[in-house]
ROVOVEX-345076 format. One record per residue (C-alpha): residue number from 1; residue in three letters; chain; x, y, z. Coordinates in Angstrom, 2 decimals, padded with zeros to 5 digits, always signed. Example, Ala and Ser with C-alpha at 12.3 -4.5 7.8 and 13.67 -1.06 7.14 Angstrom:
% ROVOVEX-345076
@i=1, aa=ALA, ch=A, u=+012.30, v=-004.50, w=+007.80
@i=2, aa=SER, ch=A, u=+013.67, v=-001.06, w=+007.14
***
This chain:
% ROVOVEX-345076
@i=1, aa=ASP, ch=A, u=+164.93, v=+124.64, w=+024.98
@i=2, aa=GLU, ch=A, u=+167.63, v=+127.14, w=+024.12
@i=3, aa=PRO, ch=A, u=+168.93, v=+127.28, w=+020.55
@i=4, aa=ARG, ch=A, u=+172.30, v=+125.70, w=+019.73
@i=5, aa=VAL, ch=A, u=+175.40, v=+127.73, w=+020.45
@i=6, aa=PRO, ch=A, u=+176.97, v=+128.82, w=+017.12
@i=7, aa=ARG, ch=A, u=+179.98, v=+126.61, w=+016.32
@i=8, aa=SER, ch=A, u=+182.55, v=+129.42, w=+016.30
@i=9, aa=LEU, ch=A, u=+181.38, v=+130.71, w=+019.69
@i=10, aa=ALA, ch=A, u=+181.20, v=+127.18, w=+021.11
@i=11, aa=LEU, ch=A, u=+184.85, v=+126.60, w=+020.15
@i=12, aa=VAL, ch=A, u=+185.97, v=+129.80, w=+021.87
@i=13, aa=LEU, ch=A, u=+183.92, v=+129.09, w=+025.00
@i=14, aa=ALA, ch=A, u=+185.05, v=+125.44, w=+025.14
@i=15, aa=TYR, ch=A, u=+188.68, v=+126.53, w=+024.90
@i=16, aa=GLU, ch=A, u=+188.14, v=+129.09, w=+027.66
@i=17, aa=LEU, ch=A, u=+186.38, v=+126.50, w=+029.82
@i=18, aa=LEU, ch=A, u=+188.97, v=+123.72, w=+029.32
@i=19, aa=PHE, ch=A, u=+192.26, v=+125.60, w=+028.94
@i=20, aa=GLY, ch=A, u=+191.65, v=+129.22, w=+029.85
@i=21, aa=ALA, ch=A, u=+190.51, v=+131.02, w=+032.96
@i=22, aa=GLY, ch=A, u=+187.16, v=+129.23, w=+032.89
@i=23, aa=ILE, ch=A, u=+183.65, v=+130.62, w=+032.74
@i=24, aa=GLU, ch=A, u=+182.20, v=+132.23, w=+035.85
@i=25, aa=GLU, ch=A, u=+178.93, v=+130.84, w=+037.10
@i=26, aa=GLU, ch=A, u=+175.95, v=+133.18, w=+037.08
@i=27, aa=HIS, ch=A, u=+176.04, v=+134.09, w=+040.78
@i=28, aa=GLN, ch=A, u=+179.68, v=+135.18, w=+040.35
@i=29, aa=HIS, ch=A, u=+178.96, v=+136.79, w=+036.97
@i=30, aa=ALA, ch=A, u=+176.43, v=+139.30, w=+038.27
@i=31, aa=GLY, ch=A, u=+178.79, v=+140.79, w=+040.82
@i=32, aa=SER, ch=A, u=+175.96, v=+142.14, w=+042.96
@i=33, aa=ASN, ch=A, u=+172.65, v=+141.18, w=+044.49
@i=34, aa=THR, ch=A, u=+170.70, v=+143.36, w=+042.09
@i=35, aa=GLY, ch=A, u=+171.94, v=+141.81, w=+038.87
@i=36, aa=LYS, ch=A, u=+172.10, v=+145.28, w=+037.33
@i=37, aa=LYS, ch=A, u=+174.99, v=+147.42, w=+036.15
@i=38, aa=ARG, ch=A, u=+175.07, v=+151.10, w=+037.02
@i=39, aa=SER, ch=A, u=+173.95, v=+151.97, w=+033.49
@i=40, aa=GLY, ch=A, u=+170.78, v=+149.94, w=+034.01
@i=41, aa=GLN, ch=A, u=+171.84, v=+147.08, w=+031.74
@i=42, aa=SER, ch=A, u=+171.28, v=+143.55, w=+033.02
@i=43, aa=THR, ch=A, u=+174.34, v=+141.51, w=+033.98
@i=44, aa=GLN, ch=A, u=+172.55, v=+138.19, w=+033.54
@i=45, aa=GLN, ch=A, u=+174.92, v=+135.56, w=+032.21
@i=46, aa=PRO, ch=A, u=+174.53, v=+134.93, w=+028.45
@i=47, aa=TRP, ch=A, u=+172.65, v=+131.73, w=+027.62
@i=48, aa=GLU, ch=A, u=+175.63, v=+130.53, w=+025.55
@i=49, aa=GLU, ch=A, u=+177.83, v=+130.54, w=+028.67
@i=50, aa=ARG, ch=A, u=+175.15, v=+128.73, w=+030.69
@i=51, aa=ALA, ch=A, u=+174.93, v=+126.09, w=+027.96
@i=52, aa=MET, ch=A, u=+178.69, v=+125.55, w=+028.03
@i=53, aa=LEU, ch=A, u=+178.68, v=+125.28, w=+031.84
@i=54, aa=ARG, ch=A, u=+176.01, v=+122.56, w=+031.57
@i=55, aa=ALA, ch=A, u=+178.26, v=+120.73, w=+029.08
@i=56, aa=ASP, ch=A, u=+181.41, v=+121.13, w=+031.24
@i=57, aa=LYS, ch=A, u=+181.44, v=+117.58, w=+032.63
@i=58, aa=ALA, ch=A, u=+180.85, v=+116.00, w=+029.20
@i=59, aa=LEU, ch=A, u=+183.52, v=+118.20, w=+027.56
@i=60, aa=ARG, ch=A, u=+186.11, v=+117.27, w=+030.19
@i=61, aa=LYS, ch=A, u=+185.22, v=+113.58, w=+029.86
@i=62, aa=ALA, ch=A, u=+185.59, v=+113.77, w=+026.06
@i=63, aa=LEU, ch=A, u=+188.96, v=+115.53, w=+026.41
@i=64, aa=ARG, ch=A, u=+190.25, v=+112.87, w=+028.84
@i=65, aa=SER, ch=A, u=+189.06, v=+110.15, w=+026.45
@i=66, aa=ILE, ch=A, u=+190.83, v=+111.69, w=+023.44
@i=67, aa=LEU, ch=A, u=+194.05, v=+112.14, w=+025.41
@i=68, aa=LYS, ch=A, u=+193.90, v=+108.56, w=+026.72
@i=69, aa=GLU, ch=A, u=+193.21, v=+107.08, w=+023.26
@i=70, aa=ASN, ch=A, u=+196.25, v=+108.89, w=+021.89
@i=71, aa=GLY, ch=A, u=+198.55, v=+108.16, w=+024.82
@i=72, aa=ALA, ch=A, u=+199.01, v=+111.84, w=+025.63
@i=73, aa=LYS, ch=A, u=+199.16, v=+113.14, w=+029.18
@i=74, aa=ASP, ch=A, u=+198.02, v=+116.66, w=+028.27
@i=75, aa=ALA, ch=A, u=+196.61, v=+118.68, w=+025.38
@i=76, aa=GLU, ch=A, u=+200.02, v=+120.06, w=+024.38
@i=77, aa=GLY, ch=A, u=+201.45, v=+116.54, w=+024.09
@i=78, aa=TYR, ch=A, u=+198.46, v=+115.50, w=+021.99
@i=79, aa=LEU, ch=A, u=+198.82, v=+118.46, w=+019.63
@i=80, aa=LEU, ch=A, u=+202.56, v=+117.90, w=+019.23
@i=81, aa=SER, ch=A, u=+201.94, v=+114.26, w=+018.29
@i=82, aa=GLN, ch=A, u=+199.60, v=+115.23, w=+015.44
@i=83, aa=PRO, ch=A, u=+200.78, v=+115.70, w=+011.85
@i=84, aa=GLY, ch=A, u=+202.35, v=+119.15, w=+011.68
@i=85, aa=GLY, ch=A, u=+202.32, v=+119.39, w=+015.44
@i=86, aa=SER, ch=A, u=+206.03, v=+120.00, w=+015.63
@i=87, aa=ALA, ch=A, u=+205.36, v=+123.38, w=+013.99
@i=88, aa=LEU, ch=A, u=+203.62, v=+124.36, w=+017.22
@i=89, aa=ALA, ch=A, u=+206.96, v=+124.32, w=+018.99
@i=90, aa=ALA, ch=A, u=+208.14, v=+127.09, w=+016.66
@i=91, aa=VAL, ch=A, u=+205.26, v=+129.39, w=+017.69
@i=92, aa=PRO, ch=A, u=+206.30, v=+132.01, w=+020.27
@i=93, aa=ALA, ch=A, u=+205.05, v=+131.25, w=+023.77
@i=94, aa=HIS, ch=A, u=+203.80, v=+134.81, w=+024.18
@i=95, aa=SER, ch=A, u=+201.53, v=+135.98, w=+021.41
@i=96, aa=ARG, ch=A, u=+201.60, v=+139.59, w=+020.27
@i=97, aa=HIS, ch=A, u=+197.83, v=+139.48, w=+019.80
@i=98, aa=VAL, ch=A, u=+195.28, v=+140.38, w=+022.43
@i=99, aa=ARG, ch=A, u=+191.75, v=+139.05, w=+022.82
@i=100, aa=VAL, ch=A, u=+189.37, v=+141.81, w=+023.85
@i=101, aa=ASN, ch=A, u=+186.11, v=+140.94, w=+025.61
@i=102, aa=THR, ch=A, u=+183.42, v=+143.53, w=+025.04
***
């Protein structure tokens, strides 16, 4: 068994999986048949990403359940219906911050 994904990383990966560009599966992640980068480093997919991909179906089911229970058709509608959710409408649509993957 693999260890548990740290909570902070799990939140970022779950957001990416559910609302972002998604997480590439390992065969797409490697980018070549050799599984090696030019520098000799392995391109094997991190175990945390593999764990999140295994949980994909359960995460999507849980999201649908939460939205249904709250009568929301999407995540934005759900967030706006929460206490303080109207403050989200005041947030600029295009953030000035950038997330850098290293």
